[in-house]
TITOR-586484 format. One record per residue (C-alpha): residue in one letter; z, y, x. Coordinates in steps of 0.02 Angstrom, whole numbers, plus 50000, padded with zeros to 5 digits. Layout:
// TITOR-586484
@rest: A; w: Z; v: Y; u: X
...
This chain:
// TITOR-586484
@rest: M; w: 48333; v: 47706; u: 52798
@rest: T; w: 48278; v: 47867; u: 52711
@rest: T; w: 48134; v: 47958; u: 52796
@rest: V; w: 48085; v: 48140; u: 52787
@rest: W; w: 47943; v: 48089; u: 52671
@rest: D; w: 48062; v: 48003; u: 52555
@rest: T; w: 48169; v: 48160; u: 52546
@rest: I; w: 48021; v: 48274; u: 52516
@rest: A; w: 47955; v: 48158; u: 52381
@rest: L; w: 48124; v: 48153; u: 52295
@rest: V; w: 48139; v: 48343; u: 52296
@rest: L; w: 47963; v: 48362; u: 52223
@rest: T; w: 47998; v: 48232; u: 52092
@rest: I; w: 48159; v: 48322; u: 52042
@rest: V; w: 48059; v: 48485; u: 52030
@rest: G; w: 47936; v: 48395; u: 51916
@rest: A; w: 48073; v: 48320; u: 51810
@rest: I; w: 48156; v: 48490; u: 51787
@rest: N; w: 47989; v: 48564; u: 51741
@rest: W; w: 47951; v: 48429; u: 51613
@rest: G; w: 48128; v: 48449; u: 51541
@rest: S; w: 48096; v: 48634; u: 51524
@rest: I; w: 47930; v: 48601; u: 51435
@rest: G; w: 48011; v: 48472; u: 51319
@rest: L; w: 48163; v: 48574; u: 51274
@rest: F; w: 48097; v: 48752; u: 51275
@rest: G; w: 47906; v: 48740; u: 51279
@rest: F; w: 47911; v: 48836; u: 51445
@rest: D; w: 47819; v: 48779; u: 51600
@rest: I; w: 47917; v: 48845; u: 51748
@rest: V; w: 47787; v: 48801; u: 51880
@rest: A; w: 47646; v: 48885; u: 51784
@rest: A; w: 47753; v: 49038; u: 51752
@rest: I; w: 47793; v: 49058; u: 51936
@rest: F; w: 47623; v: 49017; u: 52008
@rest: G; w: 47505; v: 49103; u: 51884
@rest: G; w: 47467; v: 48986; u: 51741
@rest: Q; w: 47429; v: 48803; u: 51723
@rest: L; w: 47250; v: 48821; u: 51783
@rest: S; w: 47284; v: 48927; u: 51937
@rest: L; w: 47246; v: 48842; u: 52102
@rest: L; w: 47423; v: 48854; u: 52164
@rest: S; w: 47496; v: 48776; u: 52006
@rest: R; w: 47369; v: 48637; u: 52014
@rest: I; w: 47418; v: 48603; u: 52196
@rest: I; w: 47602; v: 48595; u: 52149
@rest: F; w: 47566; v: 48480; u: 52002
@rest: T; w: 47462; v: 48366; u: 52116
@rest: L; w: 47597; v: 48360; u: 52248
@rest: V; w: 47728; v: 48317; u: 52116
@rest: G; w: 47615; v: 48177; u: 52051
@rest: I; w: 47589; v: 48108; u: 52228
@rest: A; w: 47777; v: 48121; u: 52259
@rest: G; w: 47809; v: 48021; u: 52100
@rest: L; w: 47693; v: 47885; u: 52160
@rest: W; w: 47780; v: 47883; u: 52331
@rest: C; w: 47950; v: 47867; u: 52244
@rest: I; w: 47888; v: 47699; u: 52171
@rest: T; w: 47896; v: 47631; u: 52348
@rest: L; w: 48081; v: 47678; u: 52358
@rest: L; w: 48115; v: 47544; u: 52225
@rest: F; w: 48054; v: 47410; u: 52345
@rest: K; w: 48133; v: 47469; u: 52508
@rest: E; w: 48257; v: 47347; u: 52584
@rest: K; w: 48435; v: 47410; u: 52571
@rest: V; w: 48530; v: 47415; u: 52734
@rest: P; w: 48713; v: 47365; u: 52703
@rest: K; w: 48840; v: 47495; u: 52767
@rest: K; w: 48964; v: 47434; u: 52899
């Protein structure tokens, strides 16, 4: 069963993936551009939350799948 935390973690992980894709393809850091640079407090909080979300998503690999009826 998917929890609210799982959904939040997946959304943050997707944000992080899009940001890294933007950095890789265009050299443009979306999060830093929106929140005032890579070293701004808000950007660092977002980066930290994305990192924690990525770690949380590891647990999703090991959750027991409930068969649908």
